[in-house]
C-alpha positions as CSV (number, residue, x, y, z in Angstrom):
1,M,21.3,7.3,-11.9
2,P,22.6,7.8,-8.3
3,D,23.3,4.5,-6.5
4,K,20.6,5.3,-3.8
5,A,18.0,6.1,-6.4
6,R,18.8,2.9,-8.3
7,E,18.6,0.9,-5.1
8,L,15.2,2.4,-4.3
9,L,13.9,1.6,-7.7
10,E,15.1,-2.0,-7.6
11,E,13.7,-2.5,-4.2
12,F,10.3,-1.0,-5.1
13,R,10.1,-3.3,-8.2
14,A,11.1,-6.3,-6.1
15,V,8.4,-5.7,-3.5
16,T,5.5,-4.4,-5.6
17,G,6.1,-5.9,-9.0
18,K,6.7,-3.9,-12.2
19,V,3.2,-3.8,-13.6
20,G,0.8,-4.9,-11.0
21,L,0.0,-1.4,-9.7
22,L,-1.5,-0.3,-13.0
23,D,-4.3,-3.0,-12.7
24,T,-5.5,-1.7,-9.4
25,I,-5.1,2.1,-9.9
26,L,-6.1,2.8,-13.5
27,P,-9.9,1.8,-13.3
28,P,-10.5,3.8,-10.1
29,I,-8.7,6.8,-11.6
30,L,-10.8,6.6,-14.8
31,F,-14.0,6.3,-12.6
32,L,-13.1,9.4,-10.7
33,L,-12.4,11.4,-13.9
34,L,-15.5,10.3,-15.7
35,N,-17.8,10.8,-12.7
36,G,-16.8,14.5,-12.7
37,L,-17.0,14.9,-16.4
38,A,-19.9,12.7,-17.6
39,G,-21.7,11.4,-14.5
40,F,-21.9,8.3,-12.5
41,T,-23.3,5.9,-15.2
42,A,-20.5,6.8,-17.6
43,A,-17.9,6.4,-14.9
44,M,-19.3,3.0,-13.9
45,I,-19.3,1.7,-17.5
46,G,-15.8,3.2,-18.2
47,A,-14.2,1.7,-15.1
48,L,-15.7,-1.7,-15.5
49,G,-14.8,-1.7,-19.2
50,L,-11.2,-0.8,-18.5
51,S,-10.9,-3.6,-16.0
52,I,-12.2,-6.1,-18.6
53,V,-9.8,-4.7,-21.2
54,I,-6.8,-5.1,-18.8
55,A,-7.9,-8.6,-17.9
56,A,-8.2,-9.5,-21.6
57,L,-4.8,-8.1,-22.4
58,R,-3.2,-10.1,-19.6
59,L,-4.9,-13.3,-20.7
60,R,-3.8,-12.7,-24.3
61,R,-0.2,-12.2,-23.2
62,G,-0.3,-15.2,-20.9
63,Q,0.3,-13.1,-17.8
64,S,-1.2,-13.4,-14.3
65,L,-4.7,-12.2,-13.9
66,V,-4.4,-11.7,-10.1
67,Y,-3.9,-7.9,-10.3
68,A,-6.4,-7.4,-13.0
69,L,-9.1,-9.4,-11.1
70,A,-8.2,-7.4,-7.9
71,G,-8.7,-4.2,-9.8
72,F,-12.0,-5.4,-11.3
73,G,-13.2,-6.7,-7.9
74,S,-12.4,-3.4,-6.1
75,V,-14.1,-1.3,-8.7
76,G,-17.2,-3.6,-8.8
77,L,-17.5,-3.5,-5.0
78,A,-17.1,0.3,-5.0
79,I,-19.8,0.8,-7.6
80,A,-22.2,-1.6,-5.9
81,L,-21.9,0.4,-2.7
82,A,-22.4,3.6,-4.5
83,L,-25.6,2.2,-6.1
84,L,-26.8,0.8,-2.9
85,L,-26.4,4.1,-1.0
86,G,-27.6,6.1,-4.0
87,R,-24.6,8.4,-3.5
88,S,-21.5,8.8,-5.7
89,E,-19.3,9.1,-2.6
90,G,-20.3,5.5,-1.7
91,F,-17.6,4.6,-4.3
92,F,-15.0,5.6,-1.6
93,L,-16.4,3.4,1.2
94,P,-14.1,0.4,0.5
95,A,-11.1,2.7,0.7
96,I,-12.3,4.3,3.9
97,V,-13.1,0.9,5.5
98,N,-9.7,-0.4,4.4
99,G,-8.0,2.6,5.9
100,G,-9.8,2.0,9.2
101,L,-8.7,-1.6,9.3
102,T,-5.1,-0.5,8.5
103,V,-5.1,1.9,11.4
104,A,-6.5,-0.7,13.8
105,L,-4.0,-3.4,12.7
106,A,-1.1,-1.0,13.0
107,F,-2.2,0.0,16.5
108,V,-2.7,-3.6,17.7
109,S,0.5,-4.8,16.2
110,L,2.4,-2.2,18.2
111,L,0.6,-3.2,21.4
112,I,1.6,-6.9,20.9
113,R,5.1,-6.0,19.8
114,K,4.8,-7.5,16.4
115,P,4.8,-4.3,14.2
116,M,2.7,-4.4,11.1
117,V,5.5,-3.2,8.8
118,A,7.5,-6.3,9.8
119,W,4.6,-8.5,8.6
120,T,4.3,-6.6,5.3
121,S,8.1,-7.0,4.7
122,Y,7.9,-10.7,5.6
123,L,5.0,-11.3,3.1
124,A,6.9,-9.5,0.4
125,R,10.4,-10.9,1.0
126,R,9.9,-14.1,2.9
127,W,12.9,-13.4,5.2
128,P,12.9,-15.5,8.5
129,L,10.1,-14.3,10.6
130,D,12.1,-14.6,13.8
131,W,14.7,-12.2,12.4
132,Y,12.1,-9.4,12.6
133,W,11.5,-10.0,16.3
134,H,15.2,-9.8,17.1
135,E,15.8,-7.1,19.8
136,K,18.2,-5.2,17.5
137,V,15.9,-5.4,14.5
138,R,12.3,-5.0,15.8
139,P,12.7,-1.4,16.9
140,A,13.3,-0.2,13.3
141,Y,10.1,-1.9,12.2
142,A,8.1,-0.6,15.2
143,E,9.2,3.0,14.5
144,V,8.2,2.8,10.9
145,T,4.9,1.3,11.9
146,V,4.3,4.3,14.1
147,I,4.9,6.5,11.0
148,W,2.4,4.4,9.0
149,L,-0.1,4.7,11.9
150,F,0.0,8.5,12.0
151,Y,-0.3,8.7,8.2
152,F,-3.2,6.4,7.7
153,A,-5.0,7.8,10.8
154,A,-4.7,11.3,9.4
155,R,-5.9,10.2,5.9
156,L,-8.8,8.3,7.5
157,F,-10.0,11.3,9.5
158,W,-9.8,13.5,6.4
159,Q,-11.7,11.0,4.2
160,V,-14.5,10.4,6.8
161,S,-15.0,14.2,7.3
162,L,-15.4,14.8,3.6
163,F,-17.6,11.7,3.2
164,Q,-20.0,12.8,5.9
165,G,-20.2,16.2,4.3
166,S,-20.9,14.7,0.9
167,E,-18.1,16.8,-0.6
168,I,-17.5,14.5,-3.6
169,D,-15.0,16.8,-5.4
170,E,-12.8,17.3,-2.4
171,L,-13.1,13.6,-1.5
172,T,-12.0,12.7,-5.1
173,L,-9.0,14.9,-4.8
174,V,-8.0,13.7,-1.4
175,N,-8.5,10.0,-2.4
176,T,-6.3,10.5,-5.5
177,L,-3.5,12.4,-3.8
178,T,-3.4,10.1,-0.8
179,G,-3.6,7.0,-3.0
180,W,-0.5,5.7,-4.8
181,P,1.3,9.1,-5.1
182,A,1.4,9.5,-1.3
183,T,1.8,5.7,-0.7
184,I,4.9,5.7,-2.9
185,A,6.4,8.6,-0.9
186,L,5.5,6.7,2.3
187,L,7.3,3.6,1.1
188,I,10.4,5.7,0.1
189,I,10.5,7.4,3.6
190,S,10.0,4.0,5.3
191,Y,12.8,2.4,3.3
192,L,15.3,5.2,3.9
193,Y,14.5,5.6,7.6
194,G,14.2,1.8,8.2
195,T,17.6,0.9,6.6
196,R,19.2,3.8,8.5
197,R,17.8,2.6,11.8
198,L,18.8,-1.0,11.1
199,A,22.4,0.2,10.6
200,Q,22.2,2.2,13.9
201,L,20.9,-0.8,15.8
202,R,23.7,-3.0,14.6
203,G,21.7,-6.1,14.6
204,P,22.4,-9.2,12.4
205,S,21.7,-9.1,8.7
206,V,19.3,-11.7,7.4
207,E,22.1,-13.9,6.2
208,E,24.0,-13.5,9.5
209,F,20.8,-14.5,11.3
210,R,20.3,-17.5,9.1
211,S,23.8,-18.7,9.6
212,G,23.8,-18.0,13.4
213,A,26.8,-15.7,13.1
214,P,27.9,-14.2,16.5
215,A,28.1,-10.5,17.3
216,P,29.5,-8.1,16.2
217,W,27.4,-8.1,13.1
218,S,27.8,-6.2,9.8
219,G,24.1,-5.6,9.8
220,Q,21.4,-5.4,7.1
221,R,22.8,-3.1,4.5
222,R,20.0,-3.4,1.9
223,G,16.3,-4.2,2.0
224,F,13.8,-3.4,4.7
């Protein structure tokens, strides 16, 4: 495996965890499939049933239930909204609302010069928060946040348009494609662009910042 591909894989695992994604994406995917093949009731039962099975398997293996409970909660909320509205596309409302909040947070974070991507990196890596606001570090995170802003805004506009038109099949396809497949691509682009910009900016690495090393710095060579 090429060094860069191995680095990307290791960084992705370090930030997201090796198995947590499955807990949050499998039940919604099953719901979408069953809804098209067997109807809403079958989809509801199948998605909730899978969430329970995943939680039971984690409990049996002594693993954390955080991701399983998150998946169960998101599916339960989506189904409740669909029932409340009496429309299958109501299942997508939590994702649409979440997308709107993401766009708003990204925009506000840029206005206050505390880019959202820096916060997400901090929460995942726990690097010194002040390092992200360094004048030769922050621009990289601000630029990647702009990329995120355009991506999530475009996805939100697409989803809302399809939701208003009650185009459930198209909404299902868009929600699936712009879910984790597109998000993984976004994370890869963010990492490659972000690490490149950090190198260009020639700011201190995390360790150099912690130790108070003077310029010139070697810079952050890995991790974003």
